[in-house]
Every structure is written in C-alpha cells, then in structure tokens.
C-alpha angles and dihedrals in degrees: 000000000000091000091056092050089051091051093048091050091051092048088046094051091047091049090050090052091052090047090053090051090049093049089049092051092046090050093050091050092049092050091048089051091051090051 
C-alpha cells in the first residue's frame, strides 16, 4: 500500500514537471505570436 502511494507520488511529480515545461513552451509560443 505504501509502495503504491510512493510510486504514484513519483509519477505525479514527474507529470507536474512536464506540465510546467509544456506551460512554459506554450507561453513562449503565445508571446512570439503576439510579437
């Protein structure tokens, strides 16, 4: 049970990192389109 929770936390942290990278990329594209 604890192992599953730890694995879920690791996957969640990795997915949030990718989401942050995607948001940064999208923000950069939107800014370049505005310019």
